[in-house]
C-alpha positions as a Markdown table, in Angstrom:
| # | Residue | x | y | z |
|---|---|---|---|---|
| 1 | Met | 11.3 | 15.5 | 21.0 |
| 2 | Ser | 13.1 | 12.2 | 20.3 |
| 3 | Arg | 12.4 | 10.1 | 17.2 |
| 4 | Ala | 10.1 | 7.1 | 17.5 |
| 5 | Val | 11.0 | 4.0 | 15.5 |
| 6 | His | 8.3 | 1.4 | 15.7 |
| 7 | Glu | 10.1 | -1.9 | 14.9 |
| 8 | Phe | 8.4 | -5.2 | 14.1 |
| 9 | Arg | 10.9 | -8.1 | 13.8 |
| 10 | Asp | 8.4 | -10.9 | 13.5 |
| 11 | Pro | 4.9 | -9.4 | 12.8 |
| 12 | Thr | 1.9 | -11.6 | 12.9 |
| 13 | Arg | 0.2 | -9.2 | 10.5 |
| 14 | Phe | 1.3 | -6.6 | 8.1 |
| 15 | Val | -1.4 | -5.3 | 5.8 |
| 16 | Val | -2.8 | -2.4 | 3.7 |
| 17 | Gly | -6.4 | -1.5 | 4.5 |
| 18 | Thr | -8.9 | 1.3 | 4.1 |
| 19 | Val | -11.5 | 3.2 | 6.1 |
| 20 | Gly | -14.4 | 4.7 | 4.3 |
| 21 | Gln | -16.4 | 4.2 | 1.1 |
| 22 | Pro | -15.0 | 4.1 | -2.4 |
| 23 | Gly | -14.1 | 7.6 | -3.5 |
| 24 | Glu | -13.6 | 8.6 | 0.1 |
| 25 | Arg | -11.3 | 5.8 | 1.3 |
| 26 | Val | -8.4 | 6.6 | 3.5 |
| 27 | Phe | -5.5 | 4.1 | 3.2 |
| 28 | Phe | -3.5 | 2.7 | 6.1 |
| 29 | Val | -0.6 | 0.3 | 6.6 |
| 30 | Gln | -0.9 | -1.6 | 9.8 |
| 31 | Ala | 1.6 | -3.9 | 11.6 |
| 32 | Thr | 0.8 | -6.2 | 14.5 |
| 33 | Glu | 3.1 | -8.2 | 16.8 |
| 34 | Ser | 2.7 | -9.5 | 20.3 |
| 35 | Gly | -0.6 | -7.7 | 20.9 |
| 36 | Arg | 0.9 | -4.3 | 19.7 |
| 37 | Thr | -0.6 | -2.7 | 16.6 |
| 38 | Ile | 0.7 | 0.4 | 14.8 |
| 39 | Ser | -1.1 | 2.1 | 11.9 |
| 40 | Val | 0.3 | 4.7 | 9.6 |
| 41 | Arg | -1.7 | 6.6 | 7.0 |
| 42 | Cys | -0.6 | 6.6 | 3.3 |
| 43 | Glu | -1.8 | 7.6 | -0.1 |
| 44 | Lys | -3.4 | 5.0 | -2.4 |
| 45 | Gln | -0.5 | 5.5 | -4.8 |
| 46 | Gln | 2.0 | 4.8 | -2.1 |
| 47 | Ala | 0.3 | 1.5 | -1.2 |
| 48 | Gln | 0.3 | 0.6 | -4.9 |
| 49 | Ile | 4.0 | 1.5 | -5.4 |
| 50 | Leu | 5.1 | -0.3 | -2.2 |
| 51 | Ser | 3.2 | -3.4 | -3.3 |
| 52 | Glu | 4.6 | -3.3 | -6.9 |
| 53 | Arg | 8.2 | -2.8 | -5.7 |
| 54 | Met | 7.9 | -5.5 | -3.1 |
| 55 | Gly | 6.6 | -7.9 | -5.7 |
| 56 | Asp | 9.5 | -6.9 | -8.0 |
| 57 | Leu | 12.0 | -7.5 | -5.2 |
| 58 | Leu | 10.6 | -10.9 | -4.4 |
| 59 | Asp | 10.9 | -11.9 | -8.1 |
| 60 | Glu | 14.5 | -10.6 | -8.2 |
| 61 | Ile | 15.4 | -12.6 | -5.1 |
| 62 | Ala | 13.9 | -15.7 | -6.6 |
| 63 | Ala | 15.9 | -15.3 | -9.8 |
| 64 | Lys | 19.2 | -14.6 | -8.0 |
| 65 | Ser | 19.2 | -16.8 | -5.0 |
| 66 | Asp | 18.2 | -20.2 | -3.7 |
| 67 | Val | 15.8 | -18.6 | -1.1 |
| 68 | Pro | 12.3 | -20.2 | -1.5 |
| 69 | Ile | 10.0 | -17.4 | -2.7 |
| 70 | Pro | 6.2 | -18.0 | -3.1 |
| 71 | Pro | 4.9 | -17.5 | -6.7 |
| 72 | Ala | 3.3 | -14.3 | -7.8 |
| 73 | Gly | -0.2 | -15.8 | -8.0 |
| 74 | Gly | -2.0 | -17.1 | -5.1 |
| 75 | Val | -4.8 | -16.7 | -2.6 |
| 76 | Val | -4.9 | -14.0 | 0.0 |
| 77 | Asp | -4.9 | -15.5 | 3.4 |
| 78 | Asp | -6.0 | -12.4 | 5.3 |
| 79 | Leu | -9.0 | -10.3 | 4.1 |
| 80 | Asp | -10.0 | -9.2 | 7.6 |
| 81 | Pro | -10.6 | -5.5 | 8.2 |
| 82 | Leu | -8.0 | -3.3 | 10.0 |
| 83 | Glu | -7.7 | -3.6 | 13.7 |
| 84 | Met | -9.9 | -0.9 | 15.3 |
| 85 | Pro | -9.5 | 1.8 | 16.3 |
| 86 | Val | -7.3 | 3.0 | 13.5 |
| 87 | Asp | -5.2 | 5.9 | 15.0 |
| 88 | Ala | -2.4 | 6.8 | 12.6 |
| 89 | Glu | 1.0 | 7.4 | 14.2 |
| 90 | Phe | 2.0 | 9.5 | 11.2 |
| 91 | Gln | 1.5 | 10.2 | 7.5 |
| 92 | Val | 3.9 | 8.3 | 5.3 |
| 93 | Gly | 6.4 | 10.4 | 3.4 |
| 94 | Thr | 9.5 | 8.4 | 2.3 |
| 95 | Met | 9.4 | 4.7 | 1.8 |
| 96 | Gly | 12.3 | 2.3 | 1.9 |
| 97 | Leu | 12.6 | -1.4 | 0.9 |
| 98 | Gly | 15.5 | -3.8 | 1.2 |
| 99 | Trp | 16.6 | -7.4 | 1.6 |
| 100 | Asp | 18.3 | -8.7 | 4.7 |
| 101 | Gly | 20.2 | -11.7 | 3.2 |
| 102 | Glu | 21.5 | -12.8 | 6.6 |
| 103 | His | 18.0 | -13.4 | 8.0 |
| 104 | Ser | 16.3 | -13.9 | 4.6 |
| 105 | Lys | 13.8 | -11.1 | 5.2 |
| 106 | Ile | 12.4 | -8.2 | 3.3 |
| 107 | Val | 12.9 | -4.9 | 5.3 |
| 108 | Val | 10.2 | -2.2 | 4.9 |
| 109 | Glu | 10.7 | 1.2 | 6.4 |
| 110 | Leu | 8.0 | 3.9 | 6.2 |
| 111 | Leu | 9.0 | 7.3 | 7.3 |
| 112 | Ala | 6.8 | 10.2 | 8.5 |
| 113 | Val | 6.4 | 13.2 | 6.2 |
| 114 | Asp | 9.2 | 15.5 | 7.0 |
| 115 | Pro | 8.7 | 19.2 | 6.3 |
| 116 | Ser | 12.4 | 19.7 | 5.7 |
| 117 | Ala | 13.9 | 18.0 | 2.6 |
| 118 | Thr | 14.5 | 14.4 | 3.6 |
| 119 | Asp | 17.7 | 12.9 | 2.4 |
| 120 | Glu | 17.4 | 9.2 | 1.3 |
| 121 | Ser | 20.3 | 8.4 | 3.7 |
| 122 | Val | 17.8 | 8.5 | 6.6 |
| 123 | Val | 16.1 | 5.4 | 5.4 |
| 124 | Leu | 17.1 | 2.5 | 7.7 |
| 125 | Ser | 19.1 | 4.9 | 9.7 |
| 126 | Asp | 18.9 | 5.3 | 13.5 |
| 127 | Ala | 19.9 | 9.0 | 13.5 |
| 128 | Glu | 18.0 | 11.0 | 16.1 |
| 129 | Asp | 17.2 | 13.8 | 13.7 |
| 130 | Ala | 15.4 | 11.5 | 11.2 |
| 131 | Pro | 11.6 | 11.4 | 11.0 |
| 132 | Asp | 9.5 | 8.8 | 12.9 |
| 133 | Ala | 9.5 | 5.4 | 11.3 |
| 134 | Leu | 7.7 | 2.1 | 11.0 |
| 135 | Arg | 10.3 | -0.6 | 10.3 |
| 136 | Val | 9.1 | -4.1 | 9.6 |
| 137 | Phe | 11.0 | -7.3 | 8.8 |
| 138 | Leu | 9.0 | -9.8 | 6.6 |
| 139 | Thr | 9.5 | -13.4 | 5.6 |
| 140 | Pro | 9.1 | -13.9 | 1.9 |
| 141 | Gln | 5.8 | -15.6 | 2.5 |
| 142 | Arg | 4.4 | -12.7 | 4.5 |
| 143 | Ala | 5.8 | -10.2 | 2.0 |
| 144 | Arg | 4.0 | -12.1 | -0.9 |
| 145 | Gln | 0.8 | -12.0 | 1.2 |
| 146 | Phe | 1.2 | -8.2 | 1.7 |
| 147 | Val | 1.5 | -7.9 | -2.1 |
| 148 | Leu | -1.5 | -10.0 | -2.9 |
| 149 | Arg | -3.7 | -8.2 | -0.3 |
| 150 | Ser | -2.5 | -4.8 | -1.4 |
| 151 | Glu | -3.4 | -5.5 | -5.0 |
| 152 | Lys | -7.0 | -6.4 | -3.9 |
| 153 | Val | -7.4 | -3.4 | -1.7 |
| 154 | Val | -6.1 | -0.9 | -4.2 |
| 155 | Ser | -8.2 | -2.3 | -7.1 |
| 156 | Ala | -11.4 | -2.4 | -4.9 |
| 157 | Gly | -12.2 | 1.3 | -5.5 |
| 158 | Arg | -14.5 | 3.0 | -7.9 |
| 159 | Ala | -14.9 | 1.5 | -11.4 |
| 160 | Pro | -13.0 | 3.4 | -14.1 |
| 161 | Cys | -14.8 | 5.0 | -17.0 |
| 162 | Pro | -14.3 | 2.9 | -20.1 |
| 163 | Leu | -13.7 | 6.0 | -22.2 |
| 164 | Cys | -11.4 | 8.3 | -20.1 |
| 165 | Gly | -10.3 | 6.0 | -17.3 |
| 166 | Glu | -11.3 | 8.4 | -14.5 |
| 167 | Pro | -13.2 | 6.9 | -11.6 |
| 168 | Ile | -17.0 | 6.9 | -11.8 |
| 169 | Asp | -18.9 | 8.1 | -8.7 |
| 170 | Thr | -22.2 | 6.6 | -7.6 |
| 171 | Thr | -23.8 | 9.9 | -8.7 |
| 172 | Gly | -22.4 | 9.6 | -12.2 |
| 173 | His | -19.4 | 10.9 | -14.1 |
| 174 | Leu | -18.6 | 14.0 | -16.2 |
| 175 | Cys | -16.5 | 12.4 | -18.9 |
| 176 | Val | -14.0 | 14.6 | -20.7 |
| 177 | Arg | -14.2 | 12.3 | -23.7 |
| 178 | Leu | -17.9 | 13.1 | -24.0 |
| 179 | Asn | -17.3 | 16.8 | -23.6 |
| 180 | Gly | -18.7 | 16.7 | -20.1 |
| 181 | Tyr | -21.9 | 14.9 | -21.2 |
| 182 | Leu | -23.4 | 12.9 | -18.3 |
| 183 | Pro | -25.3 | 9.9 | -19.5 |
| 184 | Arg | -28.8 | 9.5 | -18.2 |
| 185 | Ser | -29.6 | 6.6 | -15.8 |
| 186 | Gly | -29.7 | 3.4 | -17.7 |
| 187 | Glu | -28.0 | 4.8 | -20.8 |
| 188 | Ala | -24.8 | 2.9 | -21.5 |
| 189 | Leu | -21.6 | 4.8 | -22.4 |
| 190 | Thr | -21.2 | 2.5 | -25.4 |
| 191 | Asp | -24.5 | 3.7 | -26.8 |
| 192 | Leu | -22.9 | 7.2 | -27.2 |
| 193 | Ile | -20.0 | 6.0 | -29.3 |
| 194 | Asp | -20.2 | 5.8 | -33.1 |
| 195 | Pro | -19.5 | 2.3 | -34.4 |
């Protein structure tokens, strides 16, 4: 079977989104261009790392070139849900990120999980034996919007426990800092801490 490379040279949308409730969310990266939409499934940590690295790359480009880069703060333009139905083409394994100076675009490549040990040389490669890929070229403005939205989506999960940092479910939380004690309904965790 030949390799599928889903390439988006000028996407109208490139976003991270989720399906499901906090604690059970499934993360996707979705690209849309000319009526075509491709979704790939990823882990929350992958979405977070991609967003952080892209933000770092934008800051580095701003510091080393005269390319206009939007500032780190800002308002998210696109908070719409993912395009439905969300049928993942593949599960993301290796991720690549680069700068195309000739066209002033960020290049993102998300490769499918490869059961064999994937060599980093397959990122941005067109070798037939490489895993399937989603390759997207983003303007600095669209890249910054990706970062801003990803930060919102990743942080929108379950609230962390103020003592141990683990996520708190709607049914409660067995806190390791309280030796597994589960506070009763209405009992604040701060009430259990000696002043």
